[in-house]
C-alpha positions in Angstrom: 0.0 0.0 0.0 1.0 3.6 -0.3 0.6 6.6 2.0 0.4 10.3 0.9 1.5 12.6 3.7 0.6 16.3 3.2 3.1 18.7 4.7 2.6 22.3 5.6 5.4 23.3 3.3 4.2 25.3 0.4 4.4 23.6 -3.0 5.5 25.8 -5.9 8.3 26.9 -8.1 11.9 27.9 -7.4 13.0 31.2 -8.8 16.1 32.2 -10.6 17.9 35.5 -11.4 16.3 38.8 -10.7 14.7 37.7 -7.4 15.9 34.1 -7.2 15.7 32.1 -4.0 17.4 29.0 -5.1 20.8 27.7 -4.0 23.4 26.2 -6.3 23.2 22.5 -6.0 26.5 20.7 -6.3 25.0 17.3 -6.5 26.2 15.8 -9.9 23.7 14.8 -12.5 23.8 11.2 -13.6 21.6 8.6 -15.3 19.5 6.5 -12.9 21.2 3.2 -12.2 17.8 1.6 -12.2 17.7 2.2 -15.9 20.6 -0.1 -16.5 19.1 -3.1 -14.7 17.0 -4.3 -17.6 19.5 -7.0 -18.6 17.8 -10.1 -20.0 17.0 -12.9 -17.7 19.5 -15.8 -17.7 18.4 -19.3 -18.7 16.7 -21.2 -21.5 12.9 -21.0 -22.0 11.2 -24.2 -20.9 7.5 -23.5 -21.1 5.4 -20.5 -22.2 2.0 -20.0 -20.5 -0.6 -17.8 -22.2 -4.0 -17.0 -20.7 -6.6 -16.6 -23.4 -9.7 -14.3 -23.3 -11.8 -17.3 -22.6 -9.9 -17.8 -19.4 -8.3 -21.0 -20.7 -4.5 -21.6 -20.4 -2.4 -22.3 -23.5 0.8 -24.1 -22.6 3.5 -24.3 -25.3 6.5 -26.5 -24.9 9.6 -26.9 -27.0 9.9 -30.0 -29.2 11.6 -32.7 -27.2 15.1 -34.0 -28.2 14.1 -37.4 -27.0 10.6 -38.8 -26.8 9.8 -38.3 -23.1 6.1 -38.0 -22.1 7.0 -35.8 -19.1 9.3 -33.5 -21.0 8.8 -29.8 -20.4 11.4 -28.3 -22.6 14.1 -28.8 -25.2 17.1 -26.7 -26.2 17.8 -27.1 -29.9 21.1 -28.8 -29.7 21.5 -30.1 -33.2 19.8 -32.3 -35.7 17.7 -35.3 -34.8 20.4 -37.6 -36.1 22.5 -36.6 -33.1 19.8 -37.6 -30.5 21.3 -41.0 -29.7 24.7 -39.5 -29.1 23.5 -36.6 -27.0 20.8 -38.1 -24.9 23.0 -39.3 -22.1 25.6 -36.5 -21.9 23.8 -33.3 -23.0 22.5 -30.5 -20.8 19.4 -30.7 -23.0 18.4 -33.7 -20.9 18.5 -31.6 -17.8 16.3 -29.0 -19.5 13.9 -31.8 -20.6 13.4 -33.4 -17.2 10.2 -31.9 -15.7 11.0 -33.9 -12.5 14.0 -31.7 -11.6 13.5 -29.0 -9.1 9.7 -29.1 -9.2 7.5 -28.0 -6.3 5.0 -30.3 -4.6 2.6 -29.2 -1.9 0.6 -30.9 0.7 -3.2 -30.7 1.0 -2.8 -28.1 3.7 -0.6 -26.1 1.4 -3.2 -26.3 -1.4 -6.0 -25.0 0.9 -3.8 -22.1 2.1 -2.9 -21.4 -1.6 -6.6 -21.3 -2.6 -7.5 -19.1 0.4 -4.7 -16.7 -0.4 -5.7 -16.6 -4.0 -9.4 -15.9 -3.2 -8.4 -13.1 -0.9 -6.1 -11.5 -3.5 -8.8 -11.7 -6.2 -11.3 -10.1 -3.9 -9.0 -7.3 -2.9 -8.1 -6.5 -6.5 -11.7 -6.7 -7.8 -12.9 -4.4 -5.0 -10.0 -2.0 -5.8 -10.9 -2.0 -9.5 -14.6 -1.2 -8.7 -13.5 1.7 -6.4 -11.4 3.2 -9.2 -14.2 2.8 -11.7 -16.6 4.6 -9.4 -14.1 7.4 -8.7 -13.4 7.6 -12.5 -17.2 8.2 -13.1 -17.3 10.8 -10.4 -14.2 12.6 -11.9 -15.8 12.7 -15.4 -18.9 14.2 -13.9 -16.9 16.7 -12.0 -14.9 17.7 -15.1 -18.1 18.1 -17.1 -19.5 20.4 -14.4 -16.3 22.3 -14.1 -16.0 22.9 -17.9 -19.6 24.0 -18.1 -19.2 26.4 -15.2 -16.0 27.7 -16.7 -17.5 28.3 -20.1 -20.1 30.6 -18.5 -18.0 32.8 -16.3 -14.4 32.0 -16.9 -13.8 30.5 -13.5 -13.4 26.9 -12.3 -9.7 26.5 -13.3 -8.9 24.9 -9.9 -11.9 22.6 -10.2 -10.8 21.4 -13.6 -7.2 20.8 -12.4 -8.5 18.7 -9.6 -10.8 16.7 -11.9 -8.0 16.1 -14.4 -5.7 15.0 -11.6 -8.3 12.6 -10.4 -8.9 11.2 -13.9 -5.2 10.6 -14.4 -4.8 8.9 -11.0 -7.8 6.7 -11.3 -6.8 5.6 -14.8 -3.3 4.6 -13.8 -4.6 2.8 -10.7 -7.1 1.0 -12.8 -4.5 -0.2 -15.2 -2.1 -1.3 -12.4 -4.8 -3.2 -10.6 -5.9 -5.0 -13.7 -2.3 -5.9 -14.6 -1.8 -7.4 -11.1 -5.2 -9.2 -11.4 -4.0 -10.9 -14.6 -0.7 -11.9 -13.0 -2.4 -13.5 -10.0 -4.8 -15.4 -12.3 -1.9 -16.6 -14.4 -0.1 -18.0 -11.4 -3.2 -19.8 -10.3 -3.9 -21.3 -13.7 -0.4 -22.7 -14.3 -0.2 -24.2 -10.8 3.4 -23.1 -10.5 3.9 -21.5 -7.1 6.7 -19.2 -6.3 7.3 -19.8 -2.6 5.9 -16.9 -0.6 8.5 -14.4 0.6 8.8 -13.5 4.2 7.2 -10.3 5.4 10.6 -9.3 6.7 11.7 -9.0 3.1 9.0 -6.5 2.2 10.4 -3.1 1.7 9.2 0.5 2.2 10.2 3.4 0.0 9.6 7.1 0.7 9.9 10.1 -1.5 10.0 13.4 0.4 10.9 15.9 -2.3 10.9 16.2 -6.1 12.4 19.2 -7.9 11.9 19.3 -11.7 13.9 21.8 -13.7 12.1 23.7 -16.5 13.2 24.5 -20.1 15.3 27.6 -20.5 12.9 29.1 -23.1 10.1 28.7 -20.5 12.1 30.3 -17.8 13.2 33.5 -19.6 9.6 34.5 -20.5 7.9 37.0 -18.3 4.7 36.0 -16.4 2.6 37.8 -19.0 4.2 36.0 -21.9 4.6 32.6 -20.4 2.1 29.9 -21.1 0.0 28.8 -18.1 1.0 25.3 -17.0 0.1 23.0 -14.1 2.4 20.1 -13.1 2.1 17.0 -11.0 4.3 14.0 -10.2 3.0 10.4 -10.5 4.8 7.5 -8.8 4.1 3.9 -9.5 5.3 0.7 -7.8 3.7 -2.6 -8.9 -0.1 -2.2 -8.2 0.4 1.0 -6.1 0.0 4.4 -7.7 0.1 7.8 -6.0 0.3 11.4 -7.2 1.3 14.7 -5.7 -1.0 17.7 -5.7 -1.0 19.7 -8.9 1.1 22.9 -8.8 0.9 26.0 -11.0 3.6 28.7 -11.8 4.3 31.6 -9.6 6.5 34.3 -11.0 6.6 37.8 -12.5 8.8 40.4 -14.1 11.2 40.4 -11.1 11.2 36.6 -10.6 11.9 33.9 -13.1 10.6 30.4 -12.7 13.3 27.8 -13.3 12.0 24.7 -11.5 8.9 23.2 -9.9 9.0 21.8 -6.4 6.8 19.0 -5.0 7.1 18.6 -1.2 4.5 15.9 -0.8 5.7 12.9 1.3 4.8 9.6 -0.5 5.4 6.3 1.3 5.2 3.0 -0.5 5.0 -0.2 1.7 4.9 -4.0 1.1 7.3 -3.7 -1.9 9.5 -6.6 -3.1 13.2 -6.7 -2.4 14.1 -5.7 -6.0 11.7 -2.8 -5.9 11.5 -0.3 -8.8 9.6 3.0 -8.5 8.6 4.8 -11.7 8.5 8.6 -11.3 6.6 10.4 -14.1 6.1 14.2 -14.5 2.9 15.4 -16.1 2.0 18.9 -17.4 -1.2 20.4 -18.4 -1.4 23.6 -20.4 -4.1 25.6 -18.6 -6.4 28.1 -20.2 -6.0 31.6 -19.0 -8.9 33.5 -17.5 -8.6 36.2 -20.1 -8.7 33.6 -22.9 -11.8 32.1 -21.3 -13.6 35.5 -21.3 -12.7 36.0 -24.9 -14.1 32.6 -25.7 -17.3 33.4 -23.9 -17.8 36.7 -25.7 -17.0 35.0 -29.1 -19.6 32.2 -28.4 -22.2 34.8 -27.3 -21.7 36.7 -30.6 -22.1 33.5 -32.6 -25.3 32.6 -30.7 -26.8 36.0 -31.7 -26.1 35.3 -35.4 -27.1 31.6 -35.3 -28.9 30.3 -32.2 -29.1 26.8 -33.7 -25.3 26.4 -33.9 -24.9 27.5 -30.3 -27.4 24.9 -29.1 -25.8 22.1 -31.2 -22.3 23.1 -29.9 -23.4 23.1 -26.3 -25.0 19.6 -26.8 -21.8 18.2 -28.3 -19.7 19.7 -25.6 -21.8 18.1 -22.8 -21.8 14.7 -24.5 -18.2 14.6 -25.5 -16.4 15.8 -22.4 -13.0 14.2 -22.4 -13.1 11.2 -20.1 -9.3 11.1 -19.9 -7.0 13.5 -18.2 -5.4 16.3 -20.2 -2.2 16.0 -18.2 0.4 14.7 -20.6 3.6 12.8 -19.8 6.7 15.1 -20.1 9.4 13.0 -18.6 10.1 10.0 -16.4 12.9 8.3 -14.3 13.3 5.0 -12.5 14.2 4.8 -8.8 15.4 1.8 -6.7 17.6 1.1 -3.8 20.6 2.5 -5.5 19.0 5.9 -6.0 18.2 6.8 -2.4 19.4 10.0 -0.8 19.3 13.4 -2.5 20.1 12.6 -6.1 19.9 14.4 -9.5 19.1 12.4 -12.6 18.6 12.8 -16.3 15.0 12.0 -17.3 13.8 9.9 -20.2 11.3 10.9 -22.9 11.5 14.6 -22.0 9.0 17.1 -23.5 8.6 20.9 -23.2 8.4 22.6 -20.8 10.8 20.4 -18.9 14.5 20.8 -19.1 15.4 17.1 -18.6 16.7 16.8 -15.1 15.1 16.1 -11.8 16.3 16.1 -8.2 14.7 13.5 -5.9 15.1 13.0 -2.2 14.2 9.5 -1.1 14.9 6.8 1.4 14.4 3.0 1.6 14.1 0.4 4.4 17.2 -1.6 5.1 17.5 -5.3 4.2 19.3 -8.0 6.1 23.1 -7.6 5.9 23.5 -11.2 4.6 21.4 -10.2 1.5 23.6 -7.2 1.0 26.8 -9.2 1.2 28.2 -10.1 -2.1 29.3 -13.6 -3.2 31.2 -13.7 -6.5 33.1 -16.0 -8.8 33.3 -17.4 -12.2 30.4 -19.6 -13.5 29.8 -21.2 -16.9 26.3 -21.0 -18.2 24.6 -23.2 -20.7 23.2 -21.2 -23.6 21.5 -22.0 -26.9 22.8 -19.9 -29.8 21.4 -20.4 -33.3 19.9 -23.7 -32.3 23.2 -25.0 -30.9 24.0 -25.6 -27.3 27.2 -24.2 -25.8 28.8 -23.2 -22.5 29.9 -19.6 -21.9 32.0 -18.4 -19.0 30.9 -15.3 -16.9 31.8 -13.4 -13.9 28.9 -13.8 -11.5 27.9 -11.7 -8.5 25.2 -12.7 -6.0 23.8 -9.6 -4.2 20.4 -8.5 -3.0 18.8 -11.9 -4.0 19.9 -11.7 -7.6 22.9 -13.1 -9.6 24.3 -10.7 -12.2 26.6 -11.9 -15.0 29.4 -10.0 -16.7 31.9 -11.1 -19.2 34.8 -10.0 -17.1 35.3 -8.8 -13.5 36.6 -5.4 -14.8 33.2 -4.8 -16.4 31.6 -5.0 -13.0 34.3 -2.8 -11.5 33.6 -0.2 -14.2 29.9 -0.3 -13.3 29.0 -1.5 -16.8 25.5 -3.0 -17.2 25.3 -6.8 -16.6 24.7 -8.9 -19.7 22.2 -11.2 -17.8 20.8 -11.7 -14.4 18.9 -14.3 -12.3 16.3 -13.0 -9.9 16.0 -15.4 -7.0 12.7 -13.9 -5.8 11.3 -15.6 -9.0 12.9 -19.0 -8.2 10.5 -21.9 -7.9 13.0 -24.4 -6.5 12.5 -25.4 -2.9 16.3 -25.9 -2.8 19.0 -25.8 -5.5 20.8 -29.0 -6.0 23.7 -30.4 -8.0 22.9 -32.1 -11.3 24.1 -35.6 -11.4 26.7 -36.7 -13.9 24.4 -39.3 -15.4 22.1 -36.5 -16.4 24.6 -33.9 -17.5 28.2 -34.9 -18.2 29.5 -31.3 -17.6 31.0 -31.4 -14.1 30.0 -29.4 -11.1 26.6 -28.3 -12.5 23.5 -27.1 -10.8 20.2 -25.8 -12.1 17.8 -23.0 -11.1 14.2 -22.7 -12.3 12.6 -19.2 -12.7 9.0 -18.2 -13.3 8.9 -14.9 -15.1 6.1 -12.4 -16.2 7.0 -11.4 -19.7 4.0 -9.5 -21.1 0.3 -9.2 -20.3 -1.3 -12.7 -19.9 2.0 -14.4 -20.7 4.4 -16.1 -18.3 7.4 -18.4 -19.0 9.4 -20.8 -17.1 13.2 -20.7 -17.6 15.8 -23.1 -16.4 19.4 -21.9 -15.8 22.2 -24.4 -15.9 25.4 -23.2 -14.2 28.7 -24.9 -13.8 31.5 -24.0 -11.4 35.2 -24.7 -11.9 35.6 -27.1 -9.0 33.3 -29.2 -6.8 34.1 -26.9 -3.8 33.1 -23.8 -5.7 29.9 -25.5 -6.9 28.9 -26.4 -3.4 29.8 -22.9 -2.2 27.5 -21.4 -4.8 24.7 -23.8 -4.0 25.0 -23.0 -0.3 25.0 -19.3 -1.0 21.9 -19.5 -3.2 20.0 -21.8 -0.8 20.9 -19.5 2.2 19.5 -16.6 0.3 16.3 -18.5 -0.6 15.9 -19.5 3.0 16.2 -15.9 4.2 13.8 -14.7 1.5 11.2 -17.2 2.5 11.7 -16.9 6.3 
């Protein structure tokens, strides 16, 4: 859940030269490290699950290398003529064995799973209904505000509030529906990711957001500047929250160069690998003078042709925009590596934003053992152009994820990892060694992951990893199993 804490601090704009009240910020501007954590998931696809509109589950498996009625996957390791040679010593056999690292549950566990599923579905459906009701109310409020404004040029604040509510309800509705689809998919495929301990749930608080404005916008005087309203929208999984909308304050002696949001927003019950999406929206507001001109123009037209006026009023009432006029002008991703007072370059920047944002945030701590790094070389099984091969990587286990680089120097240089393995998505009860009679590559272990790839589609991936020695293999298995035990409490 999220919490929006209103503070008595005034929300508004910072000012620059000729009456400026800002201080020079020496914090360096950088790209958000959360942006670079989009490396592809390690492993080979085993099964793809797709939920159809009818509610049925479509399960697609890869063609088996060998005829095995319980096979769940197959890496393409060569032509069928090689089957007899590869069946006993290929990693493909490990990928084909559905009996490896599967999860079985007792009847008591099944009952608990069904009860938890029913509670989640109920909560999400109730939340969706609430947002639909609020959306209808916001549309009616906007219709009333527009009608009232068209008569006497007022209601600017009412329209801003209605547009803010429309945007917020729309985004919450989308987030809740996405989470509902994910929960239904997990229930259909009967693959259960072991529940994480409540101690692993994180909180994330944003206490200040300062967005810099475009120079061309800043140098204009108040009488020349377009009227804009701004708000910040923050999203984390199915939680969505927005700041209050703010409008420019400035004049001939003060120049607006940034907009400040001092709302305190607190997200709770977040996953360990949390990611917060911060989006800045702008709405070009109509000036009161412009409204009065429009009213006079409409009155003049009505005197010339009353029928046109009645028709226009009817169309306006029936076609009030049911979506917010706030438009996205920039965004940035936040995570554990962005806490503190930081300045970032934004993505997808539009006028009147300049492209940088300063964010002050904090995050709850996680157990030190999860923060502690475990690293070493691992060899990963990969399928490239239909052929199986083993590639050597520098692997680092930290914060319940294993990241892979080609060389240790790449990690030291803070280069993006080329692949990663999220242990919070692991479906293994425990990670174990793969026996030599199954895979001839020595010191090998496997990890199964269940990943959400796109709406209504999930896939199961299996990662085969090999260490240089038996001792290193056991050390990696112990480190991963210890992490899984801490995650699950």
